[in-house]
N, C-alpha and C positions, 0 to 999 in steps of 0.2 A: 085456554092458555092465557097467561098473563100478558099484558102489554109490554113490549120491550122498549128500552130507551134508544136502542140502535136498531134500525130495520134495513132490509135489502133496498138498495138504490140510494141510501143516504151518503152524503159527502162527509168524509171523516178526516181527521188529522191524527197522525201517529204521535203518541206522547212519549214512548219509551222504546229502546232497542236500536238496532242498526239503521232503521228507516225513520228515526225520530225527525219530526218536522214535516215529513212528506204527507201529501194529501192523496186521497183516492176515493173510489166509490165502492160501497159494500156490495160484493157479488153474492154472498151467501152468509146466512146466520145459522151456525150449528147449535144443537141443543145443549152443548156442554159449555155455554157462555163464551163461545169463540166466534170470531168473524173472519171471513175471507175477504180481503180488500184487493181490488184490481192493481196489478203491478207492484204490490207491497209484500215484503217478506218472501222474496223469490229465492228458491233453492234449485240446485242442479239435481235432477233425478236420473240416475243411471238405469236405463231401461233395457231389458233383453228383448230381442225381436220375438213377436208372437205371430207366426204365419197364420194360425187359426183365426185370430181376430184381425189380421191384416195390419198389425202394428209394426212399424219400423223401429229397430233398436236405436240406441245412441243416448246422448246426454240431452235431456229436455229441461227447459226452464219451467218451474211450476210454483204457484202461490201456496204458501202454507198459512194455516189459520193463526190469528193473533187473539190473545185474551181480550175480552171486551173492555177490561179496565185500562188497557194500553191505547185505546183510541177514544177521541172525543168528537162529538158532532161539530161540523164546521158551521160557524155562525157568519153568514155573508155580511151582516152590517158591521160587526167588529173586525171581521177578517181573521178571526182566530178560532181555535177549538173552544167549545163551551160545554158546561154542565147542563144536564136536562132534567126537568121535573115534569110532573103530571098535574093537570087541573081539569076540572069539569066545567064546561061553558054553561051559559044560561039555557041553551037548547038541549042540554043533557049530554052533549058529546064529551068524551074523554080525549084530551089532546096533550101533546108534548109541548113544553115551552122552554126557551133559553133562560137559565137562572140570571145571567148578567143583565139583560134588558127586558125580561118578561115577555119577549115576543113569541108568538105561537109558531111552532114548527110546522104542524100539519094544517093544511088549508082545506 
């Protein structure tokens, strides 16, 4: 599998939509170029009770996936979202780096 610009556990900034400007941590990366971000893009899910699974019914809050193009990796030095590139270090490791200041993301 190819290396992704955004991974699980990354701190990201939302660039577009109703949660624009908010920050959160990536909970899950889906294989259709979508990411689920903690407490971002919350929707109300009307759930029927399912006694077999022991689920209570009601209106639940749930995170929905965002397209990866609508989030940017958070750069702690600039305090903003940043574009990401790849480069190969001298020791042969492939790492992600911030385009604005060239700092390496993966340590």
